[in-house]
C-alpha positions in Angstrom: -6.3 2.1 -37.1 -7.6 -1.3 -36.0 -10.8 -2.1 -33.7 -8.9 -2.1 -30.4 -7.3 1.3 -31.2 -10.8 2.6 -32.0 -12.2 1.4 -29.0 -9.5 2.9 -26.9 -9.9 6.4 -28.6 -13.9 6.3 -28.0 -13.6 5.3 -24.5 -10.9 8.1 -23.6 -13.4 10.7 -25.4 -16.1 9.7 -23.4 -14.8 9.2 -20.1 -12.0 11.9 -20.2 -13.4 13.8 -17.3 -13.2 10.6 -15.0 -9.7 9.8 -16.2 -8.4 13.4 -15.2 -10.0 13.2 -12.0 -8.4 9.6 -11.3 -5.0 10.7 -12.3 -5.4 14.0 -10.1 -6.5 12.0 -6.9 -3.7 9.4 -7.6 -1.2 12.2 -8.0 -2.3 14.1 -4.6 -2.6 10.7 -2.6 1.1 10.0 -3.9 2.5 13.2 -3.1 0.9 13.3 0.4 2.3 10.0 1.0 5.7 10.8 0.1 5.4 13.8 2.5 4.1 11.7 5.3 7.0 9.2 4.9 9.8 11.9 4.1 12.7 11.6 6.6 11.6 8.0 7.5 13.5 4.7 6.6 10.1 3.8 4.5 10.7 6.9 2.5 13.8 5.6 1.1 12.5 2.3 0.3 9.6 3.6 -1.5 11.9 5.8 -3.6 13.9 2.6 -4.5 10.8 0.5 -5.5 9.5 3.6 -7.6 13.2 3.8 -9.3 13.0 0.2 -10.0 9.4 0.1 -11.6 10.7 3.3 -13.6 13.4 1.7 -14.9 11.4 -1.3 -15.7 9.0 0.8 -18.2 12.2 2.3 -19.5 13.8 -0.9 -20.5 10.7 -2.2 -22.1 10.6 0.8 -24.3 14.2 0.5 -25.3 13.5 -3.1 -26.0 16.3 -4.6 -23.8 14.4 -7.9 -23.4 16.8 -9.6 -20.9 17.0 -6.7 -18.3 13.4 -5.8 -18.6 12.5 -9.5 -18.1 14.8 -9.8 -15.0 13.1 -6.5 -13.5 9.8 -7.8 -14.6 10.1 -10.7 -12.3 10.8 -8.3 -9.6 7.8 -6.3 -10.2 5.3 -9.2 -10.4 5.7 -9.6 -6.5 5.6 -5.9 -6.0 2.3 -6.1 -4.0 4.0 -8.9 -1.8 7.3 -6.4 -1.4 5.2 -3.5 -0.4 3.3 -5.6 2.3 6.5 -6.6 3.9 8.5 -3.5 3.4 5.7 -1.2 4.7 4.3 -3.7 7.5 4.7 -1.1 10.1 2.8 1.9 8.3 0.0 -0.7 7.1 0.1 -2.0 10.7 -0.7 1.4 11.9 -3.5 2.1 9.2 -5.1 -1.1 10.1 -4.9 -0.3 13.9 -6.9 2.8 13.0 -9.4 0.9 11.2 -10.2 -1.3 14.1 -10.6 1.3 16.6 -14.2 1.6 18.2 -13.9 5.4 18.3 -13.2 5.8 14.6 -16.6 6.2 13.5 -17.2 8.8 16.3 -17.2 12.2 15.8 -17.8 14.7 13.1 -14.9 14.3 10.7 -13.4 11.2 11.9 -13.1 9.5 8.6 -10.1 11.9 8.0 -8.0 9.6 10.1 -8.1 7.1 7.7 -5.9 9.2 5.4 -2.1 8.3 6.1 -1.2 12.3 6.6 -3.9 12.2 9.5 -2.4 9.1 11.0 -2.6 10.8 14.6 -5.6 9.7 15.9 -5.9 9.9 19.6 -8.2 9.3 22.7 -9.8 11.9 24.6 -9.5 12.5 28.3 -5.7 12.4 28.5 -4.5 14.8 31.0 -0.8 13.6 31.7 0.9 15.4 34.5 3.8 16.4 32.6 5.2 19.0 35.2 5.7 15.6 37.3 7.3 14.0 34.6 9.6 16.9 33.6 10.5 17.2 37.3 11.5 13.4 37.6 13.6 13.7 34.4 15.4 16.6 35.4 16.4 14.9 38.6 17.3 11.5 36.8 19.3 13.6 34.5 21.3 15.1 37.1 22.1 11.8 38.7 22.9 10.3 35.4 20.2 7.7 35.9 19.0 6.1 32.4 15.2 6.4 31.8 12.7 5.8 29.0 9.2 7.0 29.3 6.5 6.2 26.4 3.5 8.2 26.1 1.1 6.5 23.4 -1.6 8.3 21.7 -4.1 6.0 19.9 -3.5 3.0 21.8 -2.1 1.7 25.2 0.6 -0.4 23.6 -0.8 -3.5 25.4 1.3 -5.8 23.7 4.4 -4.1 24.8 3.2 -3.3 28.3 2.8 -7.2 28.9 6.1 -7.8 28.6 6.8 -5.7 31.6 5.1 -5.2 35.1 1.6 -4.2 35.2 1.1 -1.1 37.2 -1.9 1.2 36.3 -0.8 3.7 38.8 -1.0 7.5 38.7 1.9 9.6 37.4 3.9 11.3 40.2 7.6 12.4 40.2 8.7 10.0 43.1 7.2 7.1 41.3 9.1 7.7 38.3 12.1 8.3 40.1 11.9 4.9 42.1 11.0 2.9 38.8 14.4 4.3 37.3 16.6 4.1 40.4 19.7 1.9 39.7 18.8 -0.4 42.3 15.3 -1.2 41.0 14.7 -4.4 39.0 12.7 -2.1 36.5 15.2 0.4 35.7 16.5 -1.2 32.4 13.1 -1.2 30.9 10.8 1.4 29.7 7.6 2.9 31.5 4.6 3.2 29.3 2.4 6.2 30.3 -1.4 6.7 29.2 -4.3 8.7 30.5 -2.0 10.0 33.5 -1.1 6.4 34.6 1.9 4.3 34.4 0.5 1.4 32.8 3.5 -0.6 33.3 7.1 -0.5 33.7 10.2 -2.6 32.7 8.8 -2.9 29.3 10.8 -4.4 26.4 10.5 -2.3 23.2 11.6 -3.0 19.7 15.1 -1.8 18.6 15.0 0.2 15.4 17.2 -1.3 12.5 17.4 2.2 10.9 21.0 2.4 9.3 20.8 6.4 9.6 21.2 6.4 13.3 24.6 7.3 15.0 26.6 4.2 15.4 27.3 5.3 18.9 23.6 5.5 19.7 22.7 3.0 23.0 20.0 0.5 23.0 17.9 2.9 25.2 17.7 5.4 22.3 17.3 2.9 19.8 14.3 1.3 21.4 12.8 4.7 21.9 13.3 5.2 18.2 11.9 1.6 17.4 8.6 2.2 19.4 7.9 5.8 17.5 8.7 4.3 14.2 6.0 1.2 14.9 3.3 3.5 16.6 2.2 7.3 17.1 3.7 7.3 20.8 6.2 10.0 21.9 9.2 8.7 23.8 11.5 10.6 26.5 14.8 9.2 27.1 17.3 10.2 29.7 20.8 9.0 28.6 22.8 7.3 31.6 26.2 8.2 29.9 25.6 12.1 29.5 22.5 12.8 31.6 21.1 14.5 28.6 17.4 14.2 27.9 16.1 13.5 24.4 12.8 13.5 22.9 11.8 11.1 20.2 8.9 11.5 17.8 8.1 9.3 14.6 11.7 8.0 14.8 13.1 11.8 14.9 15.4 12.6 17.9 15.5 16.2 19.5 18.6 15.9 21.9 19.5 17.9 25.1 16.0 19.5 26.1 15.2 21.0 29.3 12.3 20.1 31.6 10.6 23.2 30.4 10.7 22.0 26.9 9.4 18.8 28.1 6.2 20.5 29.5 6.3 23.0 26.6 6.3 20.4 23.7 4.3 17.4 25.2 1.5 19.6 26.2 1.2 20.8 22.5 1.5 17.3 21.4 -1.5 16.4 23.5 -3.2 19.4 23.3 -6.1 18.2 20.9 -7.0 15.3 23.7 -7.5 18.0 26.3 -10.1 19.8 24.5 -12.0 16.6 23.2 
């Protein structure tokens, strides 16, 4: 046994506890990340990257030099690839880091963990009854609408693409915004702290290949904004009149006005008690 091997064995003997803790922590974080990303497009991409990396190690072990060299060149840019592929998740994490309220309150550091990326502002008391009633009327008239309810941010970047309003939520105002003769009806309304911050807003359209091919731009935009933020979106279909609720890119279709109040009140319950 040469000097390097002896050093490695002695190091492992002396630091076995720290090595065990290190492996356990990495394993826990890895599986929590998988759980947090499961069901999203990022999850499939992450599995693909892990598969490529595992294959590279297998090829190195089998001494298949040509293939291992090719995959090795790919793994060299692994960090850059992760930054590009997971830019939305990284952006959400950095957004939480930059919030002034992040360090306030006991236990707030927990919001840095990926499975707790639902940091929320207090004093949110949205009038979900008015929202539900407006959606019900819009549904009856097959009038398309998209309402976005952010949690940890007002989505000012997207609000600036529309008309700034900062008006209290009311049933008539929502119906007026999405009236088919209104110049704002094709865009989204962003609602935060019981105020319609902006209307006629342009949202990012999801490029998730698993979405149904017949899904319209309104629903794809709702999926897109919920993939890129912690917002929840409510969509009224212009074709069918059905109401859908979208959270984290997942769609719950054909919900009732009662379900809107029930689900949204539950989603924002933490804000009401802060």
